C-alpha positions as protocol buffer text, in pm:
chain_id: "A"
residue {
  index: 1
  type: UNK
  ca { x: -1173 y: 7582 z: 4407 }
}
residue {
  index: 2
  type: UNK
  ca { x: -1245 y: 7280 z: 4219 }
}
residue {
  index: 3
  type: UNK
  ca { x: -1030 y: 7420 z: 3908 }
}
residue {
  index: 4
  type: UNK
  ca { x: -748 y: 7448 z: 4177 }
}
residue {
  index: 5
  type: UNK
  ca { x: -751 y: 7110 z: 4316 }
}
residue {
  index: 6
  type: UNK
  ca { x: -761 y: 6958 z: 3958 }
}
residue {
  index: 7
  type: UNK
  ca { x: -458 y: 7200 z: 3867 }
}
residue {
  index: 8
  type: UNK
  ca { x: -271 y: 7053 z: 4147 }
}
residue {
  index: 9
  type: UNK
  ca { x: -347 y: 6692 z: 4081 }
}
residue {
  index: 10
  type: UNK
  ca { x: -248 y: 6761 z: 3730 }
}
residue {
  index: 11
  type: UNK
  ca { x: 67 y: 6932 z: 3805 }
}
residue {
  index: 12
  type: UNK
  ca { x: 171 y: 6690 z: 4066 }
}
residue {
  index: 13
  type: UNK
  ca { x: 144 y: 6430 z: 3805 }
}
residue {
  index: 14
  type: UNK
  ca { x: 338 y: 6628 z: 3552 }
}
residue {
  index: 15
  type: UNK
  ca { x: 616 y: 6692 z: 3809 }
}
residue {
  index: 16
  type: UNK
  ca { x: 634 y: 6309 z: 3879 }
}
residue {
  index: 17
  type: UNK
  ca { x: 674 y: 6196 z: 3507 }
}
residue {
  index: 18
  type: UNK
  ca { x: 906 y: 6527 z: 3415 }
}
residue {
  index: 19
  type: UNK
  ca { x: 1145 y: 6476 z: 3732 }
}
residue {
  index: 20
  type: UNK
  ca { x: 1112 y: 6094 z: 3816 }
}
residue {
  index: 21
  type: UNK
  ca { x: 1018 y: 5870 z: 3529 }
}
residue {
  index: 22
  type: UNK
  ca { x: 1148 y: 6030 z: 3218 }
}
residue {
  index: 23
  type: UNK
  ca { x: 1502 y: 6050 z: 3378 }
}
residue {
  index: 24
  type: UNK
  ca { x: 1492 y: 5694 z: 3496 }
}
residue {
  index: 25
  type: UNK
  ca { x: 1397 y: 5569 z: 3127 }
}
residue {
  index: 26
  type: UNK
  ca { x: 1668 y: 5781 z: 2986 }
}
residue {
  index: 27
  type: UNK
  ca { x: 1922 y: 5642 z: 3218 }
}
residue {
  index: 28
  type: UNK
  ca { x: 1833 y: 5302 z: 3151 }
}
residue {
  index: 29
  type: UNK
  ca { x: 1865 y: 5370 z: 2763 }
}
residue {
  index: 30
  type: UNK
  ca { x: 2166 y: 5524 z: 2801 }
}
residue {
  index: 31
  type: UNK
  ca { x: 2300 y: 5226 z: 3011 }
}
residue {
  index: 32
  type: UNK
  ca { x: 2163 y: 4971 z: 2762 }
}
residue {
  index: 33
  type: UNK
  ca { x: 2364 y: 5158 z: 2482 }
}
residue {
  index: 34
  type: UNK
  ca { x: 2697 y: 5169 z: 2685 }
}
residue {
  index: 35
  type: UNK
  ca { x: 2682 y: 4815 z: 2803 }
}
residue {
  index: 36
  type: UNK
  ca { x: 2597 y: 4682 z: 2430 }
}
residue {
  index: 37
  type: UNK
  ca { x: 2904 y: 4882 z: 2337 }
}
residue {
  index: 38
  type: UNK
  ca { x: 3081 y: 4654 z: 2593 }
}
residue {
  index: 39
  type: UNK
  ca { x: 2947 y: 4357 z: 2438 }
}
residue {
  index: 40
  type: UNK
  ca { x: 2728 y: 4258 z: 2738 }
}
residue {
  index: 41
  type: UNK
  ca { x: 2428 y: 4098 z: 2634 }
}
residue {
  index: 42
  type: UNK
  ca { x: 2181 y: 4297 z: 2804 }
}
residue {
  index: 43
  type: UNK
  ca { x: 1889 y: 4114 z: 2682 }
}
residue {
  index: 44
  type: UNK
  ca { x: 1998 y: 3805 z: 2866 }
}
residue {
  index: 45
  type: UNK
  ca { x: 2074 y: 3998 z: 3185 }
}
residue {
  index: 46
  type: UNK
  ca { x: 1768 y: 4137 z: 3182 }
}
residue {
  index: 47
  type: UNK
  ca { x: 1551 y: 3796 z: 3162 }
}
residue {
  index: 48
  type: UNK
  ca { x: 1768 y: 3660 z: 3430 }
}
residue {
  index: 49
  type: UNK
  ca { x: 1669 y: 3957 z: 3634 }
}
residue {
  index: 50
  type: UNK
  ca { x: 1294 y: 3919 z: 3525 }
}
residue {
  index: 51
  type: UNK
  ca { x: 1289 y: 3543 z: 3593 }
}
residue {
  index: 52
  type: UNK
  ca { x: 1383 y: 3637 z: 3996 }
}
residue {
  index: 53
  type: UNK
  ca { x: 1044 y: 3848 z: 3998 }
}
residue {
  index: 54
  type: UNK
  ca { x: 744 y: 3648 z: 4088 }
}
residue {
  index: 55
  type: UNK
  ca { x: 478 y: 3801 z: 3833 }
}
residue {
  index: 56
  type: UNK
  ca { x: 713 y: 3869 z: 3562 }
}
residue {
  index: 57
  type: UNK
  ca { x: 899 y: 3517 z: 3575 }
}
residue {
  index: 58
  type: UNK
  ca { x: 567 y: 3353 z: 3419 }
}
residue {
  index: 59
  type: UNK
  ca { x: 630 y: 3567 z: 3089 }
}
residue {
  index: 60
  type: UNK
  ca { x: 991 y: 3497 z: 3100 }
}
residue {
  index: 61
  type: UNK
  ca { x: 981 y: 3141 z: 3107 }
}
residue {
  index: 62
  type: UNK
  ca { x: 701 y: 3142 z: 2827 }
}
residue {
  index: 63
  type: UNK
  ca { x: 946 y: 3296 z: 2599 }
}
residue {
  index: 64
  type: UNK
  ca { x: 1238 y: 3066 z: 2726 }
}
residue {
  index: 65
  type: UNK
  ca { x: 968 y: 2810 z: 2615 }
}
residue {
  index: 66
  type: UNK
  ca { x: 880 y: 2936 z: 2272 }
}
residue {
  index: 67
  type: UNK
  ca { x: 1274 y: 2956 z: 2229 }
}
residue {
  index: 68
  type: UNK
  ca { x: 1288 y: 2586 z: 2293 }
}
residue {
  index: 69
  type: UNK
  ca { x: 989 y: 2487 z: 2099 }
}
residue {
  index: 70
  type: UNK
  ca { x: 1168 y: 2670 z: 1782 }
}
residue {
  index: 71
  type: UNK
  ca { x: 1472 y: 2467 z: 1863 }
}
residue {
  index: 72
  type: UNK
  ca { x: 1272 y: 2157 z: 1872 }
}
residue {
  index: 73
  type: UNK
  ca { x: 1101 y: 2251 z: 1544 }
}
residue {
  index: 74
  type: UNK
  ca { x: 1451 y: 2301 z: 1389 }
}
residue {
  index: 75
  type: UNK
  ca { x: 1534 y: 1959 z: 1497 }
}
residue {
  index: 76
  type: UNK
  ca { x: 1233 y: 1798 z: 1376 }
}
residue {
  index: 77
  type: UNK
  ca { x: 1291 y: 1975 z: 1060 }
}
residue {
  index: 78
  type: UNK
  ca { x: 1614 y: 1809 z: 1032 }
}
residue {
  index: 79
  type: UNK
  ca { x: 1478 y: 1474 z: 1153 }
}
residue {
  index: 80
  type: UNK
  ca { x: 1205 y: 1528 z: 889 }
}
residue {
  index: 81
  type: UNK
  ca { x: 1464 y: 1590 z: 622 }
}
residue {
  index: 82
  type: UNK
  ca { x: 1614 y: 1264 z: 700 }
}
residue {
  index: 83
  type: UNK
  ca { x: 1276 y: 1091 z: 698 }
}
residue {
  index: 84
  type: UNK
  ca { x: 1224 y: 1274 z: 351 }
}
residue {
  index: 85
  type: UNK
  ca { x: 1559 y: 1131 z: 207 }
}
residue {
  index: 86
  type: UNK
  ca { x: 1445 y: 789 z: 360 }
}
residue {
  index: 87
  type: UNK
  ca { x: 1099 y: 805 z: 163 }
}
residue {
  index: 88
  type: UNK
  ca { x: 1270 y: 949 z: -143 }
}
residue {
  index: 89
  type: UNK
  ca { x: 1488 y: 652 z: -159 }
}
residue {
  index: 90
  type: UNK
  ca { x: 1194 y: 437 z: -63 }
}
residue {
  index: 91
  type: UNK
  ca { x: 1011 y: 567 z: -340 }
}
residue {
  index: 92
  type: UNK
  ca { x: 1286 y: 515 z: -594 }
}
residue {
  index: 93
  type: UNK
  ca { x: 1314 y: 181 z: -505 }
}
residue {
  index: 94
  type: UNK
  ca { x: 936 y: 93 z: -528 }
}
residue {
  index: 95
  type: UNK
  ca { x: 935 y: 270 z: -868 }
}
residue {
  index: 96
  type: UNK
  ca { x: 1207 y: 18 z: -996 }
}
residue {
  index: 97
  type: UNK
  ca { x: 1004 y: -260 z: -867 }
}
residue {
  index: 98
  type: UNK
  ca { x: 719 y: -116 z: -1060 }
}
residue {
  index: 99
  type: UNK
  ca { x: 903 y: -106 z: -1387 }
}
residue {
  index: 100
  type: UNK
  ca { x: 1039 y: -496 z: -1307 }
}
residue {
  index: 101
  type: UNK
  ca { x: 694 y: -576 z: -1265 }
}
residue {
  index: 102
  type: UNK
  ca { x: 572 y: -390 z: -1572 }
}
residue {
  index: 103
  type: UNK
  ca { x: 833 y: -564 z: -1787 }
}
residue {
  index: 104
  type: UNK
  ca { x: 748 y: -913 z: -1659 }
}
residue {
  index: 105
  type: UNK
  ca { x: 378 y: -821 z: -1724 }
}
residue {
  index: 106
  type: UNK
  ca { x: 466 y: -726 z: -2082 }
}
residue {
  index: 107
  type: UNK
  ca { x: 657 y: -1073 z: -2110 }
}
residue {
  index: 108
  type: UNK
  ca { x: 389 y: -1259 z: -1995 }
}
residue {
  index: 109
  type: UNK
  ca { x: 144 y: -1075 z: -2208 }
}
residue {
  index: 110
  type: UNK
  ca { x: 376 y: -1165 z: -2529 }
}
residue {
  index: 111
  type: UNK
  ca { x: 389 y: -1528 z: -2418 }
}
residue {
  index: 112
  type: UNK
  ca { x: 6 y: -1539 z: -2375 }
}
residue {
  index: 113
  type: UNK
  ca { x: -23 y: -1420 z: -2733 }
}
residue {
  index: 114
  type: UNK
  ca { x: 224 y: -1686 z: -2859 }
}
residue {
  index: 115
  type: UNK
  ca { x: 41 y: -1955 z: -2665 }
}
residue {
  index: 116
  type: UNK
  ca { x: -317 y: -1850 z: -2818 }
}
residue {
  index: 117
  type: UNK
  ca { x: -167 y: -1846 z: -3150 }
}
residue {
  index: 118
  type: UNK
  ca { x: -29 y: -2209 z: -3096 }
}
residue {
  index: 119
  type: UNK
  ca { x: -377 y: -2313 z: -2959 }
}
residue {
  index: 120
  type: UNK
  ca { x: -549 y: -2165 z: -3256 }
}
residue {
  index: 121
  type: UNK
  ca { x: -281 y: -2337 z: -3487 }
}
residue {
  index: 122
  type: UNK
  ca { x: -376 y: -2663 z: -3298 }
}
residue {
  index: 123
  type: UNK
  ca { x: -734 y: -2612 z: -3340 }
}
residue {
  index: 124
  type: UNK
  ca { x: -696 y: -2568 z: -3704 }
}
residue {
  index: 125
  type: UNK
  ca { x: -485 y: -2882 z: -3713 }
}
residue {
  index: 126
  type: UNK
  ca { x: -746 y: -3081 z: -3513 }
}
residue {
  index: 127
  type: UNK
  ca { x: -1009 y: -2948 z: -3768 }
}
residue {
  index: 128
  type: UNK
  ca { x: -798 y: -3054 z: -4045 }
}
residue {
  index: 129
  type: UNK
  ca { x: -752 y: -3395 z: -3910 }
}
residue {
  index: 130
  type: UNK
  ca { x: -1111 y: -3426 z: -3827 }
}
residue {
  index: 131
  type: UNK
  ca { x: -1242 y: -3314 z: -4141 }
}
residue {
  index: 132
  type: UNK
  ca { x: -964 y: -3550 z: -4296 }
}
residue {
  index: 133
  type: UNK
  ca { x: -1115 y: -3851 z: -4073 }
}
residue {
  index: 134
  type: UNK
  ca { x: -1490 y: -3764 z: -4183 }
}
residue {
  index: 135
  type: UNK
  ca { x: -1347 y: -3789 z: -4538 }
}
residue {
  index: 136
  type: UNK
  ca { x: -1202 y: -4121 z: -4471 }
}
residue {
  index: 137
  type: UNK
  ca { x: -1493 y: -4245 z: -4260 }
}
residue {
  index: 138
  type: UNK
  ca { x: -1715 y: -4161 z: -4590 }
}
residue {
  index: 139
  type: UNK
  ca { x: -1458 y: -4351 z: -4798 }
}
residue {
  index: 140
  type: UNK
  ca { x: -1489 y: -4661 z: -4572 }
}
residue {
  index: 141
  type: UNK
  ca { x: -1869 y: -4643 z: -4545 }
}
residue {
  index: 142
  type: UNK
  ca { x: -1889 y: -4639 z: -4925 }
}
residue {
  index: 143
  type: UNK
  ca { x: -1673 y: -4960 z: -4977 }
}
residue {
  index: 144
  type: UNK
  ca { x: -1774 y: -5303 z: -4924 }
}
residue {
  index: 145
  type: UNK
  ca { x: -1768 y: -5389 z: -4547 }
}
residue {
  index: 146
  type: UNK
  ca { x: -1516 y: -5675 z: -4599 }
}
residue {
  index: 147
  type: UNK
  ca { x: -1246 y: -5447 z: -4786 }
}
residue {
  index: 148
  type: UNK
  ca { x: -1294 y: -5188 z: -4533 }
}
residue {
  index: 149
  type: UNK
  ca { x: -1237 y: -5460 z: -4253 }
}
residue {
  index: 150
  type: UNK
  ca { x: -899 y: -5575 z: -4414 }
}
residue {
  index: 151
  type: UNK
  ca { x: -776 y: -5215 z: -4464 }
}
residue {
  index: 152
  type: UNK
  ca { x: -857 y: -5119 z: -4096 }
}
residue {
  index: 153
  type: UNK
  ca { x: -706 y: -5441 z: -3957 }
}
residue {
  index: 154
  type: UNK
  ca { x: -382 y: -5338 z: -4082 }
}
residue {
  index: 155
  type: UNK
  ca { x: -401 y: -5012 z: -3860 }
}
residue {
  index: 156
  type: UNK
  ca { x: -344 y: -5000 z: -3472 }
}
residue {
  index: 157
  type: UNK
  ca { x: -649 y: -5037 z: -3271 }
}
residue {
  index: 158
  type: UNK
  ca { x: -626 y: -4671 z: -3156 }
}
residue {
  index: 159
  type: UNK
  ca { x: -629 y: -4539 z: -3517 }
}
residue {
  index: 160
  type: UNK
  ca { x: -910 y: -4784 z: -3605 }
}
residue {
  index: 161
  type: UNK
  ca { x: -1100 y: -4603 z: -3320 }
}
residue {
  index: 162
  type: UNK
  ca { x: -1042 y: -4253 z: -3445 }
}
residue {
  index: 163
  type: UNK
  ca { x: -1170 y: -4378 z: -3791 }
}
residue {
  index: 164
  type: UNK
  ca { x: -1461 y: -4560 z: -3673 }
}
residue {
  index: 165
  type: UNK
  ca { x: -1574 y: -4288 z: -3429 }
}
residue {
  index: 166
  type: UNK
  ca { x: -1674 y: -4088 z: -3751 }
}
residue {
  index: 167
  type: UNK
  ca { x: -1873 y: -4364 z: -3906 }
}
residue {
  index: 168
  type: UNK
  ca { x: -2226 y: -4424 z: -3888 }
}
residue {
  index: 169
  type: UNK
  ca { x: -2314 y: -4695 z: -3621 }
}
residue {
  index: 170
  type: UNK
  ca { x: -2479 y: -4954 z: -3892 }
}
residue {
  index: 171
  type: UNK
  ca { x: -2146 y: -4923 z: -4110 }
}
residue {
  index: 172
  type: UNK
  ca { x: -1938 y: -4957 z: -3822 }
}
residue {
  index: 173
  type: UNK
  ca { x: -2141 y: -5282 z: -3714 }
}
residue {
  index: 174
  type: UNK
  ca { x: -2095 y: -5421 z: -4049 }
}
residue {
  index: 175
  type: UNK
  ca { x: -1730 y: -5364 z: -4078 }
}
residue {
  index: 176
  type: UNK
  ca { x: -1681 y: -5492 z: -3719 }
}
residue {
  index: 177
  type: UNK
  ca { x: -1861 y: -5818 z: -3803 }
}
residue {
  index: 178
  type: UNK
  ca { x: -1613 y: -5860 z: -4093 }
}
residue {
  index: 179
  type: UNK
  ca { x: -1316 y: -5839 z: -3860 }
}
residue {
  index: 180
  type: UNK
  ca { x: -1154 y: -6090 z: -3646 }
}
residue {
  index: 181
  type: UNK
  ca { x: -1329 y: -6201 z: -3306 }
}
residue {
  index: 182
  type: UNK
  ca { x: -1061 y: -6043 z: -3086 }
}
residue {
  index: 183
  type: UNK
  ca { x: -974 y: -5736 z: -3253 }
}
residue {
  index: 184
  type: UNK
  ca { x: -1367 y: -5657 z: -3296 }
}
residue {
  index: 185
  type: UNK
  ca { x: -1404 y: -5744 z: -2918 }
}
residue {
  index: 186
  type: UNK
  ca { x: -1115 y: -5502 z: -2835 }
}
residue {
  index: 187
  type: UNK
  ca { x: -1271 y: -5231 z: -3055 }
}
residue {
  index: 188
  type: UNK
  ca { x: -1615 y: -5249 z: -2932 }
}
residue {
  index: 189
  type: UNK
  ca { x: -1490 y: -5264 z: -2568 }
}
residue {
  index: 190
  type: UNK
  ca { x: -1281 y: -4935 z: -2653 }
}
residue {
  index: 191
  type: UNK
  ca { x: -1600 y: -4772 z: -2832 }
}
residue {
  index: 192
  type: UNK
  ca { x: -1839 y: -4837 z: -2529 }
}
residue {
  index: 193
  type: UNK
  ca { x: -1608 y: -4617 z: -2311 }
}
């Protein structure tokens, strides 16, 4: 008996699918094909009908939101393309500024090298002048103090000071004692500073 009861239940279930469900699905497919042939957008009609059904409407709205999100992403892509173009032009401007700054740096480095060479030349000239003054100071030191005083008196005070700074202090004192009092006083004052 149990077998007959289970056979009746499965036969009723088979009868339900064969008589009701399969023909409904077949009719729906035929209806969709016919409507598609007449250029009716069946998908939109189905979405509109499903949005009126309470449980199914939440799924349909999610799909609409996904479509809106995709549209927003497309807009974001176009906006980001505008941003990208703007950023690329900004990069080009900055690269040009870098090139300008690099050329300015090169010019300043060349100017620095030129100034260093000039400075070295001046230092060499000063050394030559100093060595020349040292030699002249030696000559004055070897002379008689009176003769040296007469020669130095013919120069201006700044030049006399440069020569005397290179001399030994004892010889300087002897030469100053042979000079006129006013000139010797001015020179002593300048040497003291």
